[in-house]
C-alpha positions in Angstrom: 31.7 1.1 59.1 32.3 1.5 63.1 34.1 -2.1 62.9 36.3 -1.0 60.2 37.4 2.0 62.2 38.0 0.2 65.5 40.1 -2.4 63.5 42.3 0.4 62.0 42.4 1.9 65.6 43.7 -1.1 67.1 46.2 -1.5 64.4 47.6 1.7 64.9 47.7 1.3 68.7 49.7 -2.0 68.4 52.2 -0.3 66.0 52.5 2.7 68.0 53.3 0.4 71.1 55.8 -1.7 69.3 57.4 1.3 67.9 57.6 3.1 71.4 59.0 0.4 72.9 61.6 -0.1 70.5 62.7 3.5 70.4 62.5 4.1 74.3 63.2 0.7 75.4 60.1 0.4 77.2 59.6 -2.3 79.7 57.5 -5.5 79.3 54.5 -4.3 81.2 54.2 -1.2 78.9 54.2 -3.5 75.9 51.7 -5.8 77.3 49.4 -2.8 78.0 49.6 -1.5 74.4 49.1 -5.4 73.0 46.1 -5.5 75.5 44.6 -2.6 74.3 45.1 -3.5 70.8 43.3 -7.1 71.6 40.3 -5.0 73.0 40.1 -3.0 70.0 40.1 -6.2 67.7 37.4 -7.8 69.9 35.4 -4.6 69.7 35.9 -5.0 66.1 34.3 -8.5 65.9 31.6 -7.5 68.2 30.6 -4.6 66.3 30.7 -6.5 63.2 28.2 -9.0 64.6 26.1 -6.4 65.7 26.0 -4.8 62.4 25.3 -8.2 60.8 22.5 -8.9 63.3 21.1 -5.4 62.6 21.1 -6.0 59.1 19.4 -9.4 59.2 16.7 -7.9 61.5 16.2 -5.1 59.0 15.7 -7.8 56.2 13.5 -9.8 58.3 11.2 -6.9 58.9 11.1 -6.0 55.6 10.4 -9.7 54.5 7.5 -9.6 57.0 6.2 -6.2 55.8 6.4 -7.6 52.2 4.6 -10.8 53.4 1.8 -8.9 55.2 1.1 -6.7 52.5 1.0 -9.6 50.1 -1.4 -11.3 52.5 -3.4 -8.1 52.8 -3.6 -7.6 49.1 -4.7 -11.2 48.6 -7.1 -11.2 51.4 -9.0 -7.9 50.3 -9.3 -9.0 46.7 -11.0 -12.5 47.1 -14.8 -12.6 47.0 -15.0 -14.6 50.5 -14.8 -13.1 54.1 -11.6 -14.1 55.8 -11.9 -14.1 59.3 -9.7 -14.6 62.3 -11.0 -14.8 66.0 -9.5 -15.3 69.4 -10.7 -18.7 70.4 -11.3 -17.6 74.3 -13.0 -14.4 73.9 -14.5 -15.2 70.4 -13.5 -11.4 69.4 -12.5 -10.9 65.8 -8.7 -10.3 65.3 -9.0 -9.6 61.4 -11.6 -9.4 58.7 -11.0 -8.5 55.0 -12.9 -6.2 53.0 -15.4 -8.7 51.6 -17.0 -8.7 55.3 -18.4 -5.2 54.1 -19.5 -6.6 50.9 -21.5 -9.4 52.0 -22.7 -8.2 55.2 -23.4 -4.7 54.5 -21.6 -3.6 57.6 -18.4 -1.8 58.0 -15.1 -2.9 59.4 -14.9 0.0 61.7 -18.2 -0.6 63.4 -16.7 -4.3 64.0 -13.7 -2.7 65.5 -15.8 -0.5 67.9 -18.0 -3.4 68.9 -15.8 -6.7 68.3 -19.0 -8.7 69.1 -21.4 -7.1 66.9 -21.1 -9.8 64.1 -23.2 -12.0 66.2 -26.1 -9.5 65.7 -25.9 -10.3 62.0 -26.9 -13.8 62.4 -30.7 -14.3 61.9 -32.4 -14.6 65.3 -33.7 -18.3 64.5 -30.0 -19.4 63.9 -28.3 -17.2 66.4 -28.2 -19.4 69.3 -26.9 -22.6 67.8 -24.5 -20.7 65.7 -23.0 -19.2 68.8 -23.0 -22.4 70.6 -21.1 -24.0 67.6 -18.5 -21.3 67.9 -18.1 -22.2 71.6 -17.6 -25.7 70.7 -15.2 -24.9 68.0 -12.9 -23.4 71.0 -12.3 -27.1 72.1 -12.5 -29.0 69.1 -11.3 -26.5 66.4 -14.0 -27.6 64.0 -16.5 -25.1 62.5 -18.2 -26.0 59.3 -22.0 -24.5 59.3 -24.5 -22.8 57.1 -26.8 -20.1 58.5 -28.8 -17.0 57.7 -27.7 -13.4 58.3 -29.8 -10.2 58.1 -28.7 -7.2 56.2 -29.4 -3.6 57.1 -32.3 -3.6 54.4 -33.9 -6.7 56.2 -33.0 -9.0 53.5 -31.8 -12.5 54.5 -28.9 -14.2 53.0 -27.4 -17.7 53.5 -23.8 -17.9 54.5 -21.5 -20.8 54.7 -18.6 -20.4 57.2 -15.8 -22.9 57.9 -12.7 -22.6 60.2 -9.8 -24.4 61.4 -7.7 -24.1 64.7 -4.4 -22.2 65.3 -2.4 -24.0 68.2 0.4 -22.7 70.4 3.6 -24.6 71.5 1.6 -26.5 74.1 -1.2 -27.6 71.5 -3.8 -25.2 73.2 -6.1 -23.5 70.6 -5.3 -19.8 70.4 -7.1 -18.7 67.3 -9.9 -19.9 64.9 -9.1 -19.0 61.1 -11.5 -19.5 58.4 -13.6 -18.2 55.4 -17.1 -17.5 54.9 -19.0 -16.8 51.6 -22.5 -16.2 50.5 -24.3 -19.3 49.3 -27.9 -17.6 48.9 -28.0 -18.5 45.1 -27.0 -22.2 45.8 -29.4 -22.6 48.6 -32.1 -21.2 46.5 -31.4 -23.7 43.9 -31.4 -26.3 46.1 -34.7 -25.4 47.5 -36.0 -25.1 43.9 -34.7 -28.5 43.3 -36.3 -29.8 46.4 -39.7 -28.2 45.5 -39.7 -29.8 42.2 -38.9 -33.2 43.7 -41.7 -32.9 46.0 -44.2 -31.8 43.2 -42.9 -34.7 40.8 -43.5 -37.0 43.7 -46.9 -35.7 44.5 -48.0 -35.7 41.0 -46.7 -39.4 40.6 -48.6 -40.2 43.8 -51.6 -38.6 42.3 -51.4 -40.3 39.2 -50.9 -43.6 40.8 -54.0 -42.8 43.0 -56.2 -42.0 40.0 -54.9 -44.8 38.1 -55.6 -47.3 40.9 -59.1 -45.8 41.2 -59.9 -45.9 37.6 -58.9 -49.6 37.5 -61.1 -50.4 40.6 -64.0 -48.8 39.1 -63.8 -50.7 35.9 -63.2 -54.0 37.5 -66.9 -54.8 38.3 -70.1 -53.7 36.8 -72.2 -54.0 39.7 -73.6 -50.8 41.0 -73.0 -51.4 44.6 -69.5 -52.3 44.2 -68.9 -49.2 41.8 -70.5 -47.0 44.6 -68.5 -48.4 47.4 -65.2 -48.3 45.3 -65.9 -44.7 44.4 -66.2 -43.8 48.2 -63.1 -45.4 49.0 -61.1 -43.9 46.4 -62.6 -40.6 47.3 -61.3 -40.9 50.8 -57.9 -41.6 49.7 -57.7 -38.4 47.8 -60.1 -36.0 49.9 -60.4 -36.0 53.8 -64.0 -36.0 54.1 -66.0 -36.9 57.2 -69.2 -37.1 55.2 -69.9 -38.1 51.6 -73.0 -38.6 49.6 -73.7 -39.9 46.1 -76.5 -38.3 44.6 -78.3 -39.3 41.4 -80.8 -37.3 39.2 -84.2 -38.8 39.3 -86.0 -35.8 37.5 -85.7 -32.4 36.9 -85.6 -31.4 40.6 -85.8 -34.8 42.4 -82.8 -36.5 43.5 -82.2 -39.7 45.5 -79.1 -40.9 47.4 -77.2 -43.6 46.1 -74.8 -43.6 49.0 -74.5 -42.0 52.2 -71.2 -42.7 54.1 -69.1 -41.3 57.0 -65.5 -41.9 57.7 -64.8 -44.1 60.7 -64.5 -41.0 63.0 -68.2 -40.3 62.5 -69.3 -43.8 61.7 -71.5 -44.1 64.9 -73.7 -41.0 63.6 -77.1 -41.7 62.5 -78.2 -41.1 59.0 -80.1 -37.8 58.9 -80.4 -37.7 55.1 -83.9 -39.0 53.5 -83.5 -41.5 50.4 -84.8 -38.7 48.1 -84.6 -34.9 48.1 -85.9 -31.8 46.2 -82.9 -30.1 44.7 -85.0 -26.7 44.6 -84.5 -26.6 48.3 -80.7 -26.5 48.0 -79.6 -23.8 45.3 -76.0 -24.9 45.6 -76.9 -28.4 44.5 -79.0 -27.2 41.9 -76.5 -24.9 40.7 -74.0 -27.8 40.4 -76.6 -30.0 38.4 -77.7 -27.5 36.2 -74.5 -25.6 35.4 -72.3 -28.9 35.5 -70.1 -27.0 37.5 -67.9 -27.7 40.6 -68.4 -25.7 44.1 -66.0 -25.3 46.8 -67.1 -24.0 50.4 -64.2 -23.4 52.7 -66.6 -22.3 55.6 -70.2 -23.3 54.7 -71.4 -21.7 58.0 -70.0 -18.3 57.4 -71.3 -18.6 53.8 -74.6 -19.5 55.2 -75.1 -22.3 52.6 -77.4 -25.4 52.6 -75.5 -27.7 50.5 -77.0 -31.1 50.9 -79.2 -34.0 52.6 -81.5 -31.4 54.5 -78.3 -30.5 56.6 -76.3 -27.3 57.2 -73.0 -29.1 57.4 -70.7 -26.9 59.9 -67.4 -26.9 57.8 -66.1 -27.3 54.5 -68.2 -28.6 51.5 -67.4 -30.0 48.0 -70.0 -30.7 45.4 -68.7 -32.0 42.1 -71.0 -33.3 39.1 -71.1 -36.7 37.8 -71.1 -36.2 34.0 -71.1 -38.8 31.2 -71.9 -38.2 27.5 -72.6 -34.6 28.3 -75.6 -35.7 30.7 -75.3 -34.9 34.4 -75.9 -38.3 36.2 -75.8 -36.8 39.6 -73.2 -35.3 42.1 -70.3 -36.2 44.8 -71.3 -34.1 47.8 -68.3 -34.3 50.5 -68.4 -32.5 53.9 -65.9 -32.0 56.7 -66.7 -30.5 60.4 -63.7 -28.3 60.3 -64.0 -25.1 58.2 -60.9 -24.7 55.6 -60.3 -28.3 55.6 -60.9 -28.6 51.8 -58.6 -26.7 49.3 -58.6 -26.0 45.7 -56.3 -29.1 45.2 -58.8 -31.3 46.8 -61.4 -30.0 44.5 -59.3 -30.8 41.5 -58.8 -34.2 42.6 -62.3 -34.8 43.0 -63.1 -33.4 39.6 -60.4 -35.8 38.1 -61.9 -38.9 39.8 -65.4 -37.8 39.0 -64.9 -38.5 35.3 -64.0 -42.2 35.5 -66.5 -42.5 38.3 -69.3 -41.2 35.9 -68.2 -43.5 33.1 -68.2 -46.5 35.7 -71.7 -45.4 36.9 -73.2 -45.1 33.3 -71.6 -48.6 32.6 -73.0 -50.2 35.5 -76.6 -48.6 34.7 -76.3 -50.1 31.3 -75.2 -53.6 32.7 -78.1 -53.3 35.1 -80.3 -52.5 32.1 -78.9 -55.5 30.1 -79.5 -57.8 33.0 -83.3 -56.6 33.3 -83.6 -57.0 29.5 -82.0 -60.4 29.7 -84.1 -61.5 32.5 -87.2 -60.3 31.0 -86.3 -62.0 27.6 -85.5 -65.1 29.3 -88.9 -65.0 31.1 -90.6 -64.3 27.9 -88.7 -67.0 26.2 -89.7 -69.5 29.1 -93.2 -68.3 28.6 -93.1 -69.1 25.0 -91.7 -72.4 25.4 -94.2 -73.3 28.1 -97.0 -72.1 25.4 -95.4 -74.2 22.8 -95.4 -77.0 25.2 -99.0 -76.7 26.2 -99.9 -76.5 22.5 -98.3 -79.7 21.8 -99.8 -81.5 24.6 -103.2 -80.0 23.4 -102.6 -81.3 19.9 -101.4 -84.7 21.1 -104.6 -85.0 23.4 -107.1 -84.4 20.5 -108.8 -87.3 19.2 -107.7 -87.9 15.5 
């Protein structure tokens, strides 16, 4: 509007100057003055037009910027992830969206009052290395980490945060911009998969160890080999320091079939007699009579005498050896450190006791068969000797 007015004013001045010069026969200088004035008005016209156009463009740019900023805020405030922007040098946040309040349980107003309060959200065990990673990101621009935060109610949540650098014209990193999201459910699922995988691997290893032990116990029928194999197989499943294989001789009498120590205690002298009276050891008597396994995590504290005439200062396991419903004996395992044996060790020992009892019963039957065979062979040999003597007697008699 101003430019149009100036343009019209310049035309009026120019026309008036020409008309006055014609009517009053003005000199050339007066005409030039009027023309110059008109020219100045024209210049002012174009200058004002340029300024007006620039002003309109600035207003349009500001409106576009405001519109873009509004769209950005609408988008940032409606996504489920935290959108964050921090100063690369001071590590102070420049912007976070509304998801910050939802995920962390803290307000953005609190963050504005204390710009570095976001570091206090990080779990104490993760805080140092996460802050160190942020420091590194100031130089590299790379940040991609998983860590824990602590909510106001004390609950811990897993967060994934990733960012990228924003550089200035000289290539220097000025800001770090990125997102962060709650990955607790994903982390829990990963941990559950890991636990299940560990359990599956442990179950496979356990099954493989029991399979090998069972196979080893059935490969030979000699009692000595069976007992040695049993002790070795037990050591692979239960970390004992002392082990006895006790056999039932009568209602109250037991004899020691094997007494072994692991290499750590191999130099200890044998303190156990070859036989013992079960009535002197209520726990052993209970294992035999009730056909029930017993675990003592701390034998000293429980004041128990559990085998071989000794009060073993630590953990103890007693597992019956049962075949065809009859108790053949028991496994007595000890360790000097209280709490070494667990329910899992007891379960493994009970599983191994099943094929062990069968192998011991088979070895006994084999030994009985060998005794009967030797006796039969002796009697057969004696009978043949008698028959041979009779033949010689009859042949020697005169006819």
